[in-house]
N, C-alpha and C positions, 0 to 999 in steps of 0.2 A: 503493500498500499503507499502513495505519497505519503508524506508527513500531514500532520493535521493543519489545515488552518483555520487559525481562530480571528473570527470577524466581533468587533466589540461595537455596542451600539448604546451611547449615553443617555439621549436623551427619553424620558417618559413622563412629557409634561404632558401627553394624550392618553396613554396606555394606563399609568399609574400616576395619577395627579397626587396622591396623596405621600409620595415617597419624599422624606424631610430630606433629603442629601441631594436630590436630584439640581442642579441649577435653577435656575429662572431664567426662562426663555428670552434671549438676548445678552444674557451674561455672557460672551464669547470667552474670556480669558481664561473664568474657573471650568467652563465645558472643554475648553483645550486640555486644561493641568489634567482631566479628567480620562480624557483619550490618550494622553501621554503617559499615565499610570498604567495603562491598560496594554500599552505597546511595549514598556519595559517588564510588563508581567507575562507578555508572550503572544499577545493580540498582532496580528501582521496586516488585517482590514480594518481602517475606521471607518463605519457606517454612520456616515454623518449627516445629520438633519438642519444643519445651519441656523439663519434666526427664520422662522416661518409662525403663522398663525390660522392655526384652525377654525374654516367658516363656523357660524354658529348656526346654521341652515340650510337646505337645499336652494342652492342660486336660483336665476331664469332659466339658465343654461340646463336644469335639471340634476347638477352636481354640487357635491359638497367635498370641499377640496381645501386646500392650503394657499394663503398669499405666503410670496417670499420677499425676504428682505435680502437683496445681492450682496449689498455691502458686507452686510452680516456672515453670509458665506465665505467670501472671500478672506475676510479677517481669521475667523476659525480656522481653515484651511492653514493660511501662512504661519499660524499659532503652532499647528501640530508640526508643520514641515521645518518651523525653527528647531524642534526637538529634534526630531527623528525622521525616518523616510518609509513611514507605512504605507500599502495601498488605500489610495484616497478613495471611497465609493459613494457619491452623491446618491444618499438614501431616501429622497423625498419623490416617493412613487405618487404619493397623492397631491403634486402639482398639475398646473393645466401645463399642456404640450408650450405654449410662447415661452413660458418661466421656465422649464427646461433645457430646452433649446440654448435659451440665453445663458443660463449655469452651465452651460457645458462650454464658452468661452472662458471659463475659469480654469479647464485644463485638468479636470478629475480622470484620476484612472478610470474609475466606470462609472457608471449613473444607473438606477432601477428603475424599472418598469413592470408593473402591473398586466401579465399575458392572459387576466382575466378578470373576470367582473371584480372591482371594489366594492367589497360590503363590509366594512368592520365597524363594530360597535363595543366600544371600551366602558367599560363599568365595575372594574374591580371592588369598590364601595355600593352597596345595593342601594345606601341613604344619600346618593348624591346623582344627577343625574349622567344619562351616557355621554361621551364626546365618538361621536362615528364621522364616518367617511364611506361616501357613495358614487361610485362613478360606472358606467360600462365603457369597456375599452375594445372598441370593434376591431378588426384586423386592419382595416383601413388606417387606421389610428397607430397602431404598431409598426406597420409600414413605414409612416410618417419618420416615429422614434428612430427605428432602426439606419433610415436615410440620413438621420440627423448625425446618428452616432458615426457612421461610416466619414461621412462629410467632415467632422469635427476631430475623429481619432482618438473617441471614447469609449470602453467595452461595457455591453450592455450586462447588466445582472437582472437576470430575468426571475420577477417574480411569481412562484404557483403557488397558487392555493388551493388548487385543483389541476386533476390530469389532462383538463381541457385546456391549459397552458401548452402543454407537450405537441398536443395538433397542433398549436400557431406555430408554434418554432418549426416544426417541420414543414408545414404550407409557405413561411418565408424563407427558410433554409432553402427549398427549393426554387426560390425567386433570387438566391444569391446574396441575400442581404445579410449572411453572417458568414465572417472570414472563415475559408476554407480551412487554413492552415492554423486556427486556434479551436481550442474546444470552447462549448460552451459552459456558461456559468449560470446555476438557476439555485435560486434558495426556495426550497420546499416549506411552505409555510402549517406547521401542525398546531391546532387547537387555538387559534387566533379568533376570538369571539366574534361572533356577525354573522350572515349568511353564506359564507365562503369559508365558511368552519369545518375543520377536518378533524376525526376523533384523534386525540393521543395514546395510540394504541399501536403495539408493533405489526399488525395488520397493516396498517394503513400506511406507514413507512415503507413497508415492503413492497406496497400496492405502488407506491410512488417509484420505489426504484427500479421494479420489474420493468415498469413501463419508460423510462427516461430515454430522451432521445440518445442516437447515437452519438458519442464523442461530446458527453457532456460531464462535468463536474459536478458535483451536486451538494449544496450547502444545506442547514437545517435549522430552523427558528422555531422554538415552541413556547406559546404563551398559554401554560394551563395553569386555572387557578389553582390547583392540587400541585403544590410547590416541588413534590418527591417526583411526580411525573415526568417535571420538566427534565430534571437531571436523569432520570431512566432513558426517555428517549433521546435526548444528547448522545447518552451512552451506546445506546444502540446504532446511531449513526456513525460514531466511531467506528463500532464494530464492523459498520458494512462498507467502511471505506469512504464514508463523506466527512464533509467538514462541519464546523456548527459555528453559531453564533451564538454571543451570549452578552448581558449588557441589561443595564435599568430598563430599558424600553421591553424587551423581550420579558424578563423575569429579573423582578429586583432583590429576590430573596435569596440569600447564602443558605437561607435552613426555613423549615416551615415557623412564619411570625417572624423572622427576623430579618430586617435590609440589609443587603450588602451596605457596608459604610463609603465603600468605592467599588468600581467596576474593575477594577485591579484584583480585587476579591475574588470575582468571579472567574475571571481568564484564569486564575491561578487554581481554583479549584477543578476547572474541567481540565485543563493542562495535565493536573496530577492526577486525575482518572485516565487520561489520555496514554501516559507515559506508564502508569500500572498495568494498563493492557499492552504493553510492549510499541507503543506508538508515538514516535517521538513526533514535536511540535515545530512547523516551519517556521523559518524568520522571514520579514521582506521580502528579502531577494528570493527564499527557496519558494515564496508562494507566488511570485510576479511568474517564475518558470513554469509553475503548475498551470495558473491561470492564464495566461496567454502562450502555454504552449512554446517557449522559445526557452 
């Protein structure tokens, strides 16, 4: 197996707004410090959300997505790059296309896009209203995204909440929109709440893996409110040869009822699990060779 690539994602303002350790949106310096600690602990990809604000309701275009502060994104990327050289993955799949294309001009290594419908509803505290994301992403829109990636030299990170995303990958690969000499990178989303929910069971993950597109690396993100289930599923991903994503956005708990004080704790825990299974952790340079196939 390849060495394990660990992705860190810091921002939990939407998914876990009660997390007392998460920096407030717009506190770029503190957020960058969190990413830097995660990289020092073994993460090789920073899945960043920059500065954005989730819309309060469905807009006239029928979508409920995020508004982007472009200067905030650039500042966060610069702060991270001053410290180390991880793979920078712009992870705002919930932005509209014009904003995403404009963000590509900041030259991230990768950018996320959901290849099936966005239907997320975060409500870890039932006493507070949910925060939701809704959007349909038809294949014409995915084609536009891939054309922009190819034009601007940004690798797509395909977000797969269901295996329907794989159908779209294959259809667009036949059109020549993925680079032939590079493996596809897709993140499989398990137990994310909302209408695109996939249950956190071994059979669910195996079904994903059994139907992966050819020449694809898979990454796994789990957001079960059963904390132990998160770690169980990530361990299974490691055993199956996949890669993993950890951080406050996905699962801020180091143990049931106990918030991780830093994202580095979460990275250290999954790195220790992987090494105990005989699989070492990739450095950023090693991760690049796996991701880009070079």
